[in-house]
MILO-781060 format. One record per residue (C-alpha): residue number from 0; residue in one letter; x negated, y, z negated. Coordinates in Angstrom, 2 decimals. Layout:
N
ATOM / NUM / A / X / Y / Z
...
This chain:
478
ATOM / 0 / M / 0.00 / 0.00 / 0.00
ATOM / 1 / A / -1.26 / 3.43 / 0.88
ATOM / 2 / S / -2.19 / 5.56 / -2.08
ATOM / 3 / T / -0.46 / 8.81 / -2.92
ATOM / 4 / I / -1.70 / 11.80 / -4.83
ATOM / 5 / F / 0.34 / 10.64 / -7.81
ATOM / 6 / E / -0.42 / 6.89 / -7.72
ATOM / 7 / E / -2.04 / 7.12 / -11.15
ATOM / 8 / I / -0.48 / 8.79 / -14.17
ATOM / 9 / P / -1.19 / 12.51 / -13.68
ATOM / 10 / K / -3.20 / 14.46 / -16.19
ATOM / 11 / P / -1.93 / 17.78 / -17.63
ATOM / 12 / G / -2.05 / 20.34 / -14.85
ATOM / 13 / S / -1.57 / 17.68 / -12.15
ATOM / 14 / W / 2.11 / 16.79 / -12.60
ATOM / 15 / P / 4.18 / 17.78 / -9.53
ATOM / 16 / I / 6.39 / 20.15 / -11.53
ATOM / 17 / D / 6.34 / 21.58 / -15.05
ATOM / 18 / P / 6.19 / 20.76 / -17.88
ATOM / 19 / Q / 2.54 / 19.71 / -17.71
ATOM / 20 / E / 2.54 / 18.38 / -21.28
ATOM / 21 / D / 4.75 / 15.54 / -22.48
ATOM / 22 / I / 8.07 / 16.67 / -23.95
ATOM / 23 / A / 10.34 / 15.03 / -26.50
ATOM / 24 / I / 12.45 / 12.19 / -25.16
ATOM / 25 / K / 16.20 / 12.76 / -25.35
ATOM / 26 / D / 19.05 / 10.31 / -24.83
ATOM / 27 / E / 21.00 / 13.05 / -23.03
ATOM / 28 / R / 18.25 / 13.68 / -20.46
ATOM / 29 / I / 18.84 / 11.25 / -17.57
ATOM / 30 / W / 16.46 / 10.17 / -14.78
ATOM / 31 / V / 17.52 / 9.12 / -11.28
ATOM / 32 / D / 15.11 / 8.42 / -8.44
ATOM / 33 / G / 15.20 / 7.43 / -4.80
ATOM / 34 / C / 14.54 / 8.35 / -1.18
ATOM / 35 / F / 17.74 / 10.35 / -0.64
ATOM / 36 / D / 17.22 / 10.38 / 3.10
ATOM / 37 / F / 19.63 / 12.72 / 4.89
ATOM / 38 / F / 21.55 / 13.29 / 1.70
ATOM / 39 / H / 25.17 / 12.09 / 1.82
ATOM / 40 / H / 28.09 / 11.89 / -0.58
ATOM / 41 / G / 27.05 / 8.42 / -1.74
ATOM / 42 / H / 23.86 / 9.91 / -3.17
ATOM / 43 / A / 25.88 / 12.72 / -4.72
ATOM / 44 / G / 28.27 / 10.20 / -6.25
ATOM / 45 / A / 25.41 / 8.43 / -8.02
ATOM / 46 / M / 24.11 / 11.74 / -9.33
ATOM / 47 / L / 27.56 / 12.74 / -10.54
ATOM / 48 / Q / 27.94 / 9.50 / -12.50
ATOM / 49 / A / 24.45 / 9.85 / -13.91
ATOM / 50 / R / 25.06 / 13.48 / -14.93
ATOM / 51 / Q / 28.22 / 12.44 / -16.77
ATOM / 52 / L / 26.08 / 10.22 / -19.02
ATOM / 53 / G / 24.06 / 13.16 / -20.38
ATOM / 54 / N / 23.62 / 16.91 / -20.21
ATOM / 55 / E / 20.51 / 17.06 / -17.98
ATOM / 56 / L / 19.71 / 15.18 / -14.78
ATOM / 57 / W / 16.13 / 14.91 / -13.50
ATOM / 58 / V / 15.79 / 13.43 / -10.02
ATOM / 59 / G / 12.57 / 11.74 / -8.90
ATOM / 60 / L / 11.94 / 11.88 / -5.16
ATOM / 61 / H / 9.57 / 9.46 / -3.42
ATOM / 62 / S / 6.99 / 10.71 / -0.92
ATOM / 63 / D / 7.31 / 10.04 / 2.81
ATOM / 64 / E / 4.24 / 7.80 / 2.64
ATOM / 65 / E / 5.54 / 5.57 / -0.16
ATOM / 66 / I / 8.90 / 5.20 / 1.53
ATOM / 67 / M / 7.18 / 4.20 / 4.78
ATOM / 68 / D / 5.09 / 1.60 / 2.94
ATOM / 69 / N / 8.03 / 0.10 / 1.06
ATOM / 70 / K / 11.13 / 0.65 / 3.16
ATOM / 71 / G / 10.36 / 2.10 / 6.56
ATOM / 72 / P / 10.43 / 5.55 / 8.17
ATOM / 73 / T / 12.38 / 8.44 / 6.74
ATOM / 74 / V / 14.58 / 10.60 / 8.90
ATOM / 75 / M / 14.01 / 13.72 / 6.81
ATOM / 76 / N / 10.63 / 14.82 / 5.53
ATOM / 77 / L / 9.89 / 15.47 / 1.87
ATOM / 78 / Q / 10.54 / 19.22 / 1.95
ATOM / 79 / E / 13.89 / 18.68 / 3.66
ATOM / 80 / R / 14.84 / 16.05 / 1.10
ATOM / 81 / I / 13.79 / 18.31 / -1.79
ATOM / 82 / A / 16.09 / 21.04 / -0.48
ATOM / 83 / A / 19.00 / 18.60 / -0.38
ATOM / 84 / V / 18.45 / 17.25 / -3.89
ATOM / 85 / E / 17.94 / 20.68 / -5.45
ATOM / 86 / A / 21.22 / 21.88 / -3.92
ATOM / 87 / C / 23.27 / 19.19 / -5.67
ATOM / 88 / R / 25.44 / 20.80 / -8.32
ATOM / 89 / W / 24.69 / 18.17 / -10.96
ATOM / 90 / V / 20.88 / 18.13 / -10.65
ATOM / 91 / T / 18.82 / 19.90 / -13.31
ATOM / 92 / K / 15.35 / 19.34 / -11.79
ATOM / 93 / C / 13.91 / 17.65 / -8.72
ATOM / 94 / V / 10.56 / 15.87 / -9.26
ATOM / 95 / P / 8.78 / 15.13 / -5.95
ATOM / 96 / Y / 6.17 / 12.39 / -5.51
ATOM / 97 / A / 7.84 / 10.14 / -8.09
ATOM / 98 / P / 6.46 / 6.58 / -7.78
ATOM / 99 / Y / 8.49 / 4.10 / -5.73
ATOM / 100 / V / 8.47 / 1.63 / -8.62
ATOM / 101 / T / 9.94 / 3.60 / -11.49
ATOM / 102 / S / 7.26 / 4.29 / -14.07
ATOM / 103 / L / 7.83 / 4.47 / -17.83
ATOM / 104 / P / 5.06 / 7.06 / -18.31
ATOM / 105 / W / 6.69 / 9.28 / -15.70
ATOM / 106 / I / 10.20 / 9.27 / -17.16
ATOM / 107 / S / 8.78 / 9.61 / -20.68
ATOM / 108 / H / 6.62 / 12.56 / -19.68
ATOM / 109 / Y / 9.72 / 14.41 / -18.49
ATOM / 110 / G / 11.60 / 13.49 / -21.66
ATOM / 111 / C / 14.14 / 11.10 / -20.11
ATOM / 112 / R / 15.34 / 8.17 / -22.18
ATOM / 113 / Y / 17.35 / 6.36 / -19.54
ATOM / 114 / V / 17.10 / 5.67 / -15.82
ATOM / 115 / V / 20.35 / 5.35 / -13.87
ATOM / 116 / H / 20.84 / 3.51 / -10.58
ATOM / 117 / G / 23.66 / 1.99 / -8.55
ATOM / 118 / D / 24.68 / -1.64 / -8.80
ATOM / 119 / D / 22.65 / -2.66 / -5.74
ATOM / 120 / I / 19.17 / -4.17 / -5.78
ATOM / 121 / T / 16.18 / -2.04 / -4.75
ATOM / 122 / S / 12.89 / -3.79 / -4.02
ATOM / 123 / D / 9.37 / -2.64 / -3.23
ATOM / 124 / A / 7.22 / -3.89 / -0.33
ATOM / 125 / G / 6.30 / -7.03 / -2.28
ATOM / 126 / G / 9.90 / -7.92 / -3.08
ATOM / 127 / G / 9.68 / -6.85 / -6.72
ATOM / 128 / D / 12.48 / -5.04 / -8.50
ATOM / 129 / C / 11.72 / -1.32 / -8.47
ATOM / 130 / Y / 13.26 / -0.98 / -11.92
ATOM / 131 / R / 11.62 / -3.97 / -13.60
ATOM / 132 / F / 9.63 / -1.91 / -16.09
ATOM / 133 / V / 12.47 / 0.29 / -17.30
ATOM / 134 / K / 14.79 / -2.71 / -17.45
ATOM / 135 / S / 12.31 / -4.59 / -19.66
ATOM / 136 / A / 12.15 / -1.55 / -21.94
ATOM / 137 / G / 15.94 / -1.39 / -22.28
ATOM / 138 / R / 16.05 / 2.03 / -20.64
ATOM / 139 / F / 18.16 / 1.25 / -17.59
ATOM / 140 / K / 21.83 / 1.98 / -16.94
ATOM / 141 / I / 23.97 / 0.98 / -13.97
ATOM / 142 / V / 26.65 / 3.04 / -12.21
ATOM / 143 / K / 28.94 / 2.03 / -9.37
ATOM / 144 / R / 27.65 / 2.38 / -5.84
ATOM / 145 / T / 29.83 / 4.63 / -3.68
ATOM / 146 / P / 31.68 / 2.38 / -1.21
ATOM / 147 / G / 31.85 / 2.95 / 2.54
ATOM / 148 / I / 28.77 / 5.12 / 2.98
ATOM / 149 / S / 25.03 / 4.55 / 3.29
ATOM / 150 / T / 22.08 / 5.85 / 5.24
ATOM / 151 / T / 22.01 / 2.55 / 7.14
ATOM / 152 / D / 25.66 / 2.98 / 8.14
ATOM / 153 / L / 25.08 / 6.53 / 9.38
ATOM / 154 / V / 22.05 / 5.49 / 11.44
ATOM / 155 / G / 24.20 / 2.75 / 12.95
ATOM / 156 / R / 26.83 / 5.28 / 14.01
ATOM / 157 / M / 24.16 / 7.31 / 15.78
ATOM / 158 / L / 22.60 / 4.36 / 17.58
ATOM / 159 / L / 25.85 / 2.65 / 18.55
ATOM / 160 / C / 27.80 / 5.83 / 19.40
ATOM / 161 / T / 30.85 / 4.64 / 17.46
ATOM / 162 / R / 33.92 / 6.79 / 16.82
ATOM / 163 / G / 35.84 / 4.51 / 14.50
ATOM / 164 / H / 35.02 / 6.74 / 11.55
ATOM / 165 / F / 36.96 / 9.73 / 12.94
ATOM / 166 / I / 39.97 / 11.00 / 11.01
ATOM / 167 / K / 42.73 / 12.43 / 13.19
ATOM / 168 / S / 44.62 / 14.14 / 10.35
ATOM / 169 / L / 43.17 / 14.33 / 6.85
ATOM / 170 / Q / 46.57 / 15.28 / 5.44
ATOM / 171 / D / 48.14 / 12.17 / 7.00
ATOM / 172 / V / 45.37 / 9.99 / 5.58
ATOM / 173 / L / 45.85 / 11.51 / 2.12
ATOM / 174 / S / 49.60 / 10.90 / 2.34
ATOM / 175 / G / 49.03 / 7.25 / 3.29
ATOM / 176 / T / 50.53 / 7.50 / 6.78
ATOM / 177 / E / 47.27 / 7.24 / 8.78
ATOM / 178 / G / 44.64 / 4.54 / 8.53
ATOM / 179 / A / 44.16 / 0.80 / 8.68
ATOM / 180 / G / 45.93 / -1.78 / 6.53
ATOM / 181 / S / 49.39 / -2.14 / 5.01
ATOM / 182 / D / 51.42 / 0.69 / 3.47
ATOM / 183 / D / 50.19 / -0.27 / 0.00
ATOM / 184 / E / 46.58 / -0.42 / 1.17
ATOM / 185 / R / 46.79 / 2.98 / 2.83
ATOM / 186 / K / 48.34 / 4.48 / -0.31
ATOM / 187 / A / 45.60 / 2.96 / -2.44
ATOM / 188 / T / 42.96 / 4.37 / -0.09
ATOM / 189 / A / 44.61 / 7.78 / -0.21
ATOM / 190 / A / 44.73 / 7.77 / -4.00
ATOM / 191 / A / 41.03 / 6.84 / -4.17
ATOM / 192 / M / 40.11 / 9.64 / -1.74
ATOM / 193 / I / 42.08 / 12.25 / -3.69
ATOM / 194 / Q / 40.42 / 11.12 / -6.93
ATOM / 195 / R / 37.01 / 11.44 / -5.32
ATOM / 196 / F / 37.84 / 14.99 / -4.24
ATOM / 197 / K / 38.70 / 15.80 / -7.85
ATOM / 198 / D / 35.48 / 14.19 / -9.09
ATOM / 199 / Y / 33.28 / 16.08 / -6.63
ATOM / 200 / A / 35.04 / 19.35 / -7.42
ATOM / 201 / T / 33.80 / 19.29 / -11.02
ATOM / 202 / D / 31.36 / 21.83 / -12.43
ATOM / 203 / E / 27.66 / 21.25 / -13.19
ATOM / 204 / S / 28.56 / 19.06 / -16.17
ATOM / 205 / G / 30.50 / 16.68 / -13.93
ATOM / 206 / L / 33.32 / 16.76 / -16.49
ATOM / 207 / N / 35.22 / 20.02 / -16.10
ATOM / 208 / P / 37.07 / 21.69 / -13.22
ATOM / 209 / G / 34.73 / 23.58 / -10.91
ATOM / 210 / S / 35.29 / 24.13 / -7.20
ATOM / 211 / E / 38.68 / 24.66 / -5.61
ATOM / 212 / L / 39.84 / 22.63 / -2.63
ATOM / 213 / W / 42.31 / 23.93 / -0.04
ATOM / 214 / T / 43.75 / 22.82 / 3.31
ATOM / 215 / W / 44.69 / 25.03 / 6.24
ATOM / 216 / T / 47.67 / 24.12 / 8.41
ATOM / 217 / C / 48.12 / 26.01 / 11.65
ATOM / 218 / E / 51.65 / 26.57 / 12.97
ATOM / 219 / V / 50.39 / 25.73 / 16.48
ATOM / 220 / P / 47.62 / 23.10 / 16.56
ATOM / 221 / E / 44.27 / 24.57 / 17.51
ATOM / 222 / L / 43.87 / 21.86 / 20.13
ATOM / 223 / S / 46.47 / 20.35 / 22.43
ATOM / 224 / R / 46.26 / 17.70 / 25.13
ATOM / 225 / R / 46.80 / 18.33 / 28.83
ATOM / 226 / K / 45.93 / 16.58 / 32.05
ATOM / 227 / S / 42.89 / 17.91 / 33.83
ATOM / 228 / S / 42.51 / 18.04 / 37.59
ATOM / 229 / T / 40.72 / 14.71 / 37.41
ATOM / 230 / S / 43.71 / 13.15 / 35.57
ATOM / 231 / S / 41.57 / 12.31 / 32.55
ATOM / 232 / Q / 42.77 / 13.63 / 29.21
ATOM / 233 / V / 40.75 / 16.53 / 27.91
ATOM / 234 / L / 41.27 / 18.79 / 24.94
ATOM / 235 / T / 41.83 / 22.48 / 25.44
ATOM / 236 / R / 42.44 / 25.04 / 22.79
ATOM / 237 / V / 45.90 / 26.58 / 22.52
ATOM / 238 / S / 45.80 / 30.28 / 23.33
ATOM / 239 / S / 45.27 / 32.34 / 20.22
ATOM / 240 / R / 47.19 / 35.29 / 21.70
ATOM / 241 / K / 50.55 / 33.74 / 20.71
ATOM / 242 / S / 49.81 / 32.28 / 17.29
ATOM / 243 / D / 46.53 / 33.96 / 16.38
ATOM / 244 / N / 45.91 / 31.02 / 14.03
ATOM / 245 / A / 49.14 / 31.72 / 12.15
ATOM / 246 / G / 49.47 / 29.17 / 9.39
ATOM / 247 / S / 49.20 / 28.64 / 5.67
ATOM / 248 / V / 46.84 / 27.36 / 3.01
ATOM / 249 / R / 47.72 / 24.79 / 0.35
ATOM / 250 / K / 45.75 / 24.04 / -2.78
ATOM / 251 / M / 44.70 / 20.40 / -3.12
ATOM / 252 / V / 42.49 / 20.62 / -6.19
ATOM / 253 / G / 42.48 / 23.40 / -8.75
ATOM / 254 / G / 39.28 / 24.85 / -10.10
ATOM / 255 / K / 37.71 / 28.18 / -10.94
ATOM / 256 / A / 39.18 / 31.08 / -9.01
ATOM / 257 / P / 37.15 / 34.21 / -8.29
ATOM / 258 / R / 36.45 / 36.07 / -11.50
ATOM / 259 / K / 36.13 / 39.72 / -12.35
ATOM / 260 / G / 33.66 / 41.50 / -10.09
ATOM / 261 / Q / 32.94 / 38.55 / -7.77
ATOM / 262 / R / 32.86 / 39.23 / -4.04
ATOM / 263 / V / 34.72 / 36.59 / -2.00
ATOM / 264 / V / 32.73 / 35.70 / 1.12
ATOM / 265 / Y / 33.49 / 33.18 / 3.86
ATOM / 266 / V / 31.34 / 30.72 / 5.78
ATOM / 267 / D / 32.40 / 27.95 / 8.12
ATOM / 268 / G / 31.02 / 25.08 / 10.16
ATOM / 269 / G / 31.08 / 21.37 / 10.85
ATOM / 270 / F / 28.39 / 20.66 / 8.24
ATOM / 271 / D / 27.77 / 17.32 / 9.96
ATOM / 272 / L / 25.05 / 15.17 / 8.37
ATOM / 273 / F / 24.88 / 17.86 / 5.69
ATOM / 274 / C / 21.19 / 18.70 / 5.65
ATOM / 275 / S / 18.54 / 21.27 / 4.86
ATOM / 276 / G / 19.63 / 23.51 / 7.74
ATOM / 277 / H / 23.11 / 23.89 / 6.27
ATOM / 278 / I / 21.80 / 24.09 / 2.72
ATOM / 279 / E / 19.26 / 26.80 / 3.42
ATOM / 280 / F / 21.93 / 28.82 / 5.21
ATOM / 281 / L / 24.22 / 28.57 / 2.17
ATOM / 282 / R / 21.36 / 29.36 / -0.20
ATOM / 283 / S / 20.50 / 32.39 / 1.91
ATOM / 284 / V / 24.10 / 33.64 / 1.65
ATOM / 285 / V / 23.94 / 33.40 / -2.14
ATOM / 286 / E / 20.53 / 35.10 / -2.16
ATOM / 287 / I / 21.83 / 38.00 / -0.04
ATOM / 288 / E / 24.79 / 38.39 / -2.38
ATOM / 289 / N / 22.51 / 38.20 / -5.43
ATOM / 290 / K / 20.39 / 41.05 / -4.06
ATOM / 291 / S / 23.53 / 43.07 / -3.49
ATOM / 292 / G / 24.65 / 42.26 / -7.03
ATOM / 293 / A / 21.31 / 43.32 / -8.46
ATOM / 294 / A / 21.68 / 46.70 / -6.77
ATOM / 295 / R / 25.03 / 47.06 / -8.55
ATOM / 296 / G / 23.52 / 46.19 / -11.92
ATOM / 297 / W / 25.01 / 42.71 / -12.03
ATOM / 298 / F / 22.03 / 41.06 / -13.72
ATOM / 299 / T / 21.47 / 43.53 / -16.54
ATOM / 300 / E / 21.65 / 42.01 / -20.01
ATOM / 301 / Q / 24.58 / 44.25 / -20.89
ATOM / 302 / A / 26.59 / 43.14 / -17.84
ATOM / 303 / K / 25.75 / 39.49 / -18.55
ATOM / 304 / Q / 26.91 / 39.70 / -22.16
ATOM / 305 / Q / 30.12 / 41.43 / -21.10
ATOM / 306 / R / 30.94 / 38.56 / -18.69
ATOM / 307 / I / 30.23 / 35.98 / -21.38
ATOM / 308 / K / 32.44 / 37.88 / -23.81
ATOM / 309 / E / 35.33 / 38.08 / -21.35
ATOM / 310 / C / 35.05 / 34.68 / -19.64
ATOM / 311 / G / 33.10 / 32.51 / -22.07
ATOM / 312 / E / 30.27 / 32.01 / -19.58
ATOM / 313 / D / 28.12 / 33.87 / -17.10
ATOM / 314 / Y / 28.62 / 33.61 / -13.35
ATOM / 315 / G / 27.14 / 34.95 / -10.13
ATOM / 316 / P / 28.24 / 37.97 / -8.10
ATOM / 317 / A / 29.57 / 35.94 / -5.13
ATOM / 318 / Y / 32.37 / 33.45 / -4.62
ATOM / 319 / V / 31.57 / 31.41 / -1.50
ATOM / 320 / L / 34.52 / 29.89 / 0.35
ATOM / 321 / A / 33.42 / 27.32 / 2.94
ATOM / 322 / G / 35.67 / 26.33 / 5.85
ATOM / 323 / V / 35.16 / 22.82 / 7.28
ATOM / 324 / H / 36.32 / 21.97 / 10.82
ATOM / 325 / D / 38.36 / 18.88 / 11.70
ATOM / 326 / D / 36.74 / 15.92 / 13.45
ATOM / 327 / E / 38.77 / 16.54 / 16.62
ATOM / 328 / V / 37.64 / 20.15 / 16.83
ATOM / 329 / I / 33.96 / 19.25 / 16.43
ATOM / 330 / N / 34.18 / 16.45 / 18.98
ATOM / 331 / F / 35.89 / 18.80 / 21.43
ATOM / 332 / W / 32.97 / 21.20 / 21.33
ATOM / 333 / K / 30.04 / 18.81 / 20.84
ATOM / 334 / G / 31.24 / 15.64 / 22.54
ATOM / 335 / V / 29.55 / 12.20 / 22.34
ATOM / 336 / N / 30.50 / 10.76 / 18.92
ATOM / 337 / Y / 30.05 / 13.92 / 16.88
ATOM / 338 / P / 30.74 / 14.40 / 14.08
ATOM / 339 / I / 28.66 / 11.52 / 12.74
ATOM / 340 / M / 30.36 / 12.04 / 9.37
ATOM / 341 / N / 34.14 / 12.41 / 9.29
ATOM / 342 / I / 35.87 / 15.34 / 7.61
ATOM / 343 / F / 36.31 / 13.48 / 4.32
ATOM / 344 / E / 32.59 / 12.67 / 4.15
ATOM / 345 / R / 31.51 / 16.13 / 5.25
ATOM / 346 / G / 33.90 / 17.75 / 2.80
ATOM / 347 / L / 32.46 / 15.81 / -0.11
ATOM / 348 / C / 28.95 / 16.88 / 0.91
ATOM / 349 / V / 29.96 / 20.54 / 0.93
ATOM / 350 / L / 31.87 / 20.19 / -2.35
ATOM / 351 / Q / 28.85 / 18.86 / -4.22
ATOM / 352 / C / 26.67 / 21.79 / -3.11
ATOM / 353 / K / 26.00 / 24.29 / -5.87
ATOM / 354 / Y / 26.05 / 27.22 / -3.44
ATOM / 355 / V / 29.76 / 26.69 / -2.67
ATOM / 356 / H / 32.70 / 27.63 / -4.92
ATOM / 357 / A / 35.66 / 26.54 / -2.81
ATOM / 358 / V / 36.26 / 24.47 / 0.32
ATOM / 359 / I / 39.04 / 24.78 / 2.88
ATOM / 360 / F / 39.68 / 21.78 / 5.14
ATOM / 361 / G / 40.92 / 22.22 / 8.70
ATOM / 362 / A / 39.35 / 25.65 / 9.16
ATOM / 363 / P / 39.67 / 26.79 / 12.79
ATOM / 364 / F / 36.64 / 27.00 / 15.04
ATOM / 365 / I / 37.51 / 30.63 / 15.77
ATOM / 366 / P / 38.44 / 32.51 / 12.57
ATOM / 367 / T / 40.98 / 35.06 / 13.81
ATOM / 368 / K / 42.20 / 38.10 / 11.89
ATOM / 369 / T / 45.40 / 36.28 / 10.92
ATOM / 370 / F / 43.45 / 33.33 / 9.57
ATOM / 371 / L / 41.00 / 35.50 / 7.62
ATOM / 372 / R / 43.85 / 37.47 / 6.06
ATOM / 373 / S / 45.62 / 34.21 / 5.18
ATOM / 374 / L / 42.72 / 32.85 / 3.13
ATOM / 375 / P / 43.52 / 32.04 / -0.52
ATOM / 376 / Y / 42.32 / 35.40 / -1.87
ATOM / 377 / G / 42.97 / 37.52 / 1.19
ATOM / 378 / A / 40.47 / 38.63 / 3.80
ATOM / 379 / P / 36.90 / 38.06 / 2.58
ATOM / 380 / L / 34.56 / 40.97 / 2.07
ATOM / 381 / V / 31.98 / 39.28 / 4.32
ATOM / 382 / V / 32.00 / 36.51 / 6.94
ATOM / 383 / Y / 28.52 / 35.01 / 7.15
ATOM / 384 / H / 27.09 / 32.92 / 9.96
ATOM / 385 / G / 23.62 / 32.04 / 11.18
ATOM / 386 / P / 22.16 / 31.98 / 14.68
ATOM / 387 / T / 23.36 / 28.80 / 16.41
ATOM / 388 / S / 21.25 / 26.91 / 18.94
ATOM / 389 / F / 22.81 / 23.43 / 18.78
ATOM / 390 / M / 26.07 / 24.61 / 20.36
ATOM / 391 / P / 25.45 / 27.77 / 22.45
ATOM / 392 / L / 28.59 / 29.59 / 23.60
ATOM / 393 / T / 29.28 / 32.30 / 26.15
ATOM / 394 / H / 32.06 / 33.80 / 24.02
ATOM / 395 / D / 31.91 / 35.02 / 20.44
ATOM / 396 / P / 33.86 / 32.98 / 17.84
ATOM / 397 / Y / 33.31 / 35.76 / 15.29
ATOM / 398 / K / 34.75 / 38.58 / 17.39
ATOM / 399 / A / 37.60 / 39.14 / 14.89
ATOM / 400 / A / 35.28 / 39.36 / 11.90
ATOM / 401 / K / 33.11 / 41.87 / 13.76
ATOM / 402 / E / 36.15 / 43.98 / 14.68
ATOM / 403 / L / 37.12 / 43.99 / 11.01
ATOM / 404 / G / 33.60 / 45.12 / 10.14
ATOM / 405 / I / 32.97 / 42.18 / 7.81
ATOM / 406 / F / 30.58 / 40.01 / 9.83
ATOM / 407 / Q / 26.97 / 39.53 / 8.76
ATOM / 408 / E / 24.41 / 37.23 / 10.38
ATOM / 409 / V / 22.06 / 35.34 / 8.10
ATOM / 410 / P / 18.46 / 35.58 / 9.34
ATOM / 411 / A / 16.68 / 32.51 / 10.70
ATOM / 412 / H / 14.93 / 30.38 / 8.08
ATOM / 413 / A / 12.41 / 27.56 / 7.77
ATOM / 414 / F / 15.04 / 24.83 / 8.32
ATOM / 415 / Q / 16.86 / 26.64 / 11.11
ATOM / 416 / H / 16.20 / 23.82 / 13.58
ATOM / 417 / V / 17.56 / 21.06 / 11.32
ATOM / 418 / N / 21.10 / 20.05 / 12.28
ATOM / 419 / A / 23.05 / 16.97 / 13.37
ATOM / 420 / G / 21.64 / 17.09 / 16.90
ATOM / 421 / E / 18.07 / 17.30 / 15.62
ATOM / 422 / I / 18.63 / 14.35 / 13.29
ATOM / 423 / V / 20.10 / 12.19 / 16.05
ATOM / 424 / E / 17.17 / 13.11 / 18.28
ATOM / 425 / R / 14.72 / 12.02 / 15.57
ATOM / 426 / I / 16.50 / 8.68 / 15.30
ATOM / 427 / L / 16.44 / 8.09 / 19.05
ATOM / 428 / K / 12.76 / 9.06 / 19.42
ATOM / 429 / S / 11.78 / 6.49 / 16.80
ATOM / 430 / R / 14.43 / 3.96 / 17.76
ATOM / 431 / A / 12.17 / 0.92 / 17.47
ATOM / 432 / M / 11.26 / 1.69 / 13.86
ATOM / 433 / Y / 14.85 / 2.41 / 12.88
ATOM / 434 / E / 16.08 / -0.74 / 14.62
ATOM / 435 / E / 13.65 / -2.75 / 12.50
ATOM / 436 / R / 14.92 / -0.97 / 9.43
ATOM / 437 / Q / 18.49 / -1.79 / 10.50
ATOM / 438 / R / 17.52 / -5.43 / 11.15
ATOM / 439 / V / 16.15 / -5.77 / 7.64
ATOM / 440 / K / 19.47 / -4.39 / 6.40
ATOM / 441 / G / 21.33 / -7.00 / 8.45
ATOM / 442 / V / 22.55 / -4.66 / 11.18
ATOM / 443 / K / 22.67 / -5.90 / 14.77
ATOM / 444 / N / 19.95 / -4.57 / 17.12
ATOM / 445 / V / 21.44 / -1.91 / 19.38
ATOM / 446 / G / 19.19 / -2.48 / 22.38
ATOM / 447 / E / 18.58 / -0.47 / 25.52
ATOM / 448 / E / 22.22 / -0.58 / 26.65
ATOM / 449 / A / 23.40 / 1.37 / 23.61
ATOM / 450 / V / 20.69 / 3.98 / 24.15
ATOM / 451 / R / 21.73 / 4.42 / 27.79
ATOM / 452 / K / 25.34 / 4.71 / 26.64
ATOM / 453 / R / 24.46 / 7.55 / 24.30
ATOM / 454 / E / 22.45 / 9.30 / 27.00
ATOM / 455 / D / 25.43 / 9.04 / 29.39
ATOM / 456 / M / 27.74 / 10.40 / 26.71
ATOM / 457 / E / 25.37 / 13.30 / 26.06
ATOM / 458 / R / 25.37 / 14.19 / 29.76
ATOM / 459 / E / 29.17 / 13.99 / 29.93
ATOM / 460 / A / 29.41 / 16.18 / 26.84
ATOM / 461 / E / 27.25 / 18.83 / 28.52
ATOM / 462 / R / 29.46 / 18.72 / 31.61
ATOM / 463 / M / 32.62 / 19.14 / 29.53
ATOM / 464 / K / 31.07 / 22.05 / 27.62
ATOM / 465 / R / 30.54 / 23.88 / 30.91
ATOM / 466 / I / 34.15 / 23.23 / 31.95
ATOM / 467 / R / 35.48 / 24.48 / 28.62
ATOM / 468 / E / 33.33 / 27.57 / 28.74
ATOM / 469 / V / 34.81 / 28.47 / 32.13
ATOM / 470 / E / 38.33 / 27.90 / 30.79
ATOM / 471 / R / 37.51 / 29.91 / 27.69
ATOM / 472 / S / 36.10 / 32.86 / 29.62
ATOM / 473 / Q / 39.17 / 32.88 / 31.89
ATOM / 474 / S / 41.60 / 32.82 / 28.94
ATOM / 475 / W / 39.77 / 35.67 / 27.21
ATOM / 476 / S / 39.83 / 37.78 / 30.36
ATOM / 477 / I / 43.62 / 37.56 / 30.72
């Protein structure tokens, strides 16, 4: 096995993060470790359960080299994975370069009594249990693995170009009228999904209400079906001139509403394969708002104490409401089998992010004035968006926000290039390695035919984008 800079027990001054000296071990300080490759809601679910067992959660993150030696290639590099872990609402500290086989000296140094892991088996390159040492010491606890999601499953969707994970109507699924199985099975699935929404909407303790969850229902569906000149069914957007996104919002999960002095701001997107690109954008929004708050005196000790006196706790100057697009809308614009994660999975990823205070499902691709004014707390003070390269458009989806004088572009950042398309491209470039990783996991080899299929679908998606852009430009010129 290749060595890493932290193969041996570090000396004071050499630990990856502070503290550099050993600290007292506490039962309430929990340790979780792993690869956390393109962070998904299954990872967040494990962290939520672990956080509920204590009042601090320290997350050890393995290096790219150790993961390669023990498991195979990572999709995301260490810095991208750190960004994802640190953004999780329930994480207290992220500790990079944690050893692949969990080390008692490491968890003890950081003052953690117990290590928490899912009920699956994790082995090192030699087949040994990665948690053998902490298990022998009686310092290991098991939580339930989140069903229906894994990195292996997501890689499979990319390689095989499947669409079976799409959700046509989230509201129908949550009412038990859409989905596989009998009526009772669909109702049971719906109940489990609603409970998971409630769990992921908790605050940093994992125990109390935190984020709010809303759904948007448009009076006229954003997309309708018509026959094209080639007689194949294509999706075209209903003209916004008649309905202007007229509709209503409904609260699904209650949480903390905007509090005194907070500025409500809006962001939206597909947030597919929720990754460092999305996270850094959201973090940048909060940072911009924090700077604005500082200029208003938000962070003075006097202002802080006043908020604690009035609300029982301190809070930031911004309330970030994130709109998440439906699967059908994303697939209409991106084609192939995007989104790789369905709206339920993407919504959970956004919910667990500490930079978000509320989520609205079914947000339209083009936020019109009517939609923005119909948001739960009225029109936001700012609509933020970043420069988009993955899905270039000839028209401006944020025209309404600009006309209202509330649009602000977030500057480019270090993870600007990281998005769903980039991740799929990484998988395809290293297909042989990922196929071996899938084979070890028991997943059928996809072969050259599947790769050609995806390439054909990508080309068709590009062709359809050009057609839709022509239709869009014609409709806007009327």
